[in-house]
C-alpha positions in Angstrom: 159.1 -0.1 143.3 160.8 -2.1 140.6 158.8 -2.6 137.4 159.1 -6.0 135.8 158.6 -6.7 132.1 156.6 -9.8 131.2 155.5 -10.6 127.7 156.4 -7.0 126.8 154.1 -5.4 129.5 155.0 -3.7 132.8 154.1 -5.5 136.0 154.4 -4.5 139.7 153.2 -5.8 143.0 150.4 -4.2 145.1 149.1 -4.7 148.6 145.4 -4.4 149.5 144.0 -3.9 153.0 140.3 -4.5 153.5 138.6 -4.8 156.8 142.0 -5.3 158.4 142.8 -8.2 156.1 146.0 -7.8 154.1 146.9 -9.3 150.7 149.9 -8.8 148.4 149.4 -9.5 144.7 152.5 -9.8 142.6 151.1 -10.0 139.1 149.6 -6.5 138.6 149.7 -4.8 135.2 150.8 -1.1 135.3 148.4 0.5 132.8 148.3 4.3 132.2 145.7 3.6 129.4 143.3 2.2 132.0 141.1 4.9 133.7 140.4 2.6 136.7 142.1 0.2 138.9 140.6 -3.4 138.9 141.4 -6.6 140.7 140.5 -10.2 139.9 137.4 -11.5 141.8 139.1 -14.9 142.3 142.3 -13.4 143.8 140.7 -10.9 146.3 137.8 -13.1 147.6 140.1 -14.5 150.3 140.2 -11.2 152.1 136.5 -10.6 151.9 136.4 -8.5 148.7 133.3 -10.2 147.5 130.0 -8.8 146.0 127.4 -7.5 148.5 123.9 -6.3 147.5 124.8 -2.7 148.3 127.8 -2.7 145.9 127.6 -0.6 142.7 127.7 -2.7 139.6 128.5 -1.3 136.2 130.1 -2.2 132.8 133.6 -1.2 131.9 135.0 -1.1 128.4 138.5 -1.4 127.1 140.5 -2.5 124.1 139.8 -6.1 124.9 136.0 -5.7 125.2 133.7 -5.1 128.1 132.7 -6.7 131.4 130.6 -6.1 134.5 132.4 -5.2 137.7 131.4 -4.1 141.2 133.0 -1.3 143.1 134.5 -1.5 146.6 136.3 1.0 148.8 139.3 -0.6 150.5 141.1 0.6 153.6 144.3 1.0 151.7 145.9 0.3 148.4 149.7 0.4 148.5 152.3 0.0 145.6 155.8 0.2 147.0 155.9 3.5 149.0 152.8 4.9 147.2 149.5 4.5 149.0 146.0 5.7 149.2 143.6 5.2 152.1 139.9 4.7 151.4 140.5 4.0 147.7 137.6 2.9 145.5 138.5 0.1 143.0 136.7 -2.3 140.7 136.4 -6.1 141.1 135.8 -8.2 138.1 136.4 -11.6 136.3 139.3 -10.2 134.2 139.2 -12.9 131.6 141.5 -11.1 129.2 143.3 -14.1 127.8 146.4 -13.9 130.0 147.1 -14.4 133.7 147.2 -11.3 135.9 145.9 -10.4 139.4 144.8 -6.9 138.6 145.5 -3.6 136.9 146.7 -0.4 138.5 145.1 2.4 136.5 145.4 6.1 136.0 143.1 6.8 139.0 145.6 5.4 141.5 148.6 6.8 139.6 147.3 10.3 139.7 146.0 10.1 143.3 149.6 9.3 144.5 151.5 11.5 142.0 153.3 8.6 140.6 156.3 8.9 138.3 157.1 6.0 136.0 160.8 6.0 135.3 161.4 3.7 132.3 165.1 4.3 132.3 165.4 2.9 135.8 162.3 0.7 135.5 160.9 2.0 138.7 157.6 3.4 139.9 158.0 6.1 142.5 156.5 9.3 143.9 157.1 12.4 141.7 158.4 14.2 144.8 160.5 12.2 147.1 
């Protein structure tokens, strides 16, 4: 998968499948400094990724502050040829001061054995 640089930050696309509904988001920050993967509530609501009473709610903290998120398990999260089935991610407001659809964090990157090739500006599997 090609990595795009926007405002000095690396962005990729990601596809979510939840209850057989599919959505591709093109404005996803690739962030090795983020422990978790999070998507914008506004962006993913169209495929049914909305809060339900049984969802786990917790506070996450980062350089930009903190926010409450809820956790969902999706059927599949796919970034290029890298994918995880039954992946648990966070859904939140993501009001960070700039437009993005989500963040792919270290949890996904380690689960798929991702290799970030900055010379080629590509995200790929460590073993191909």
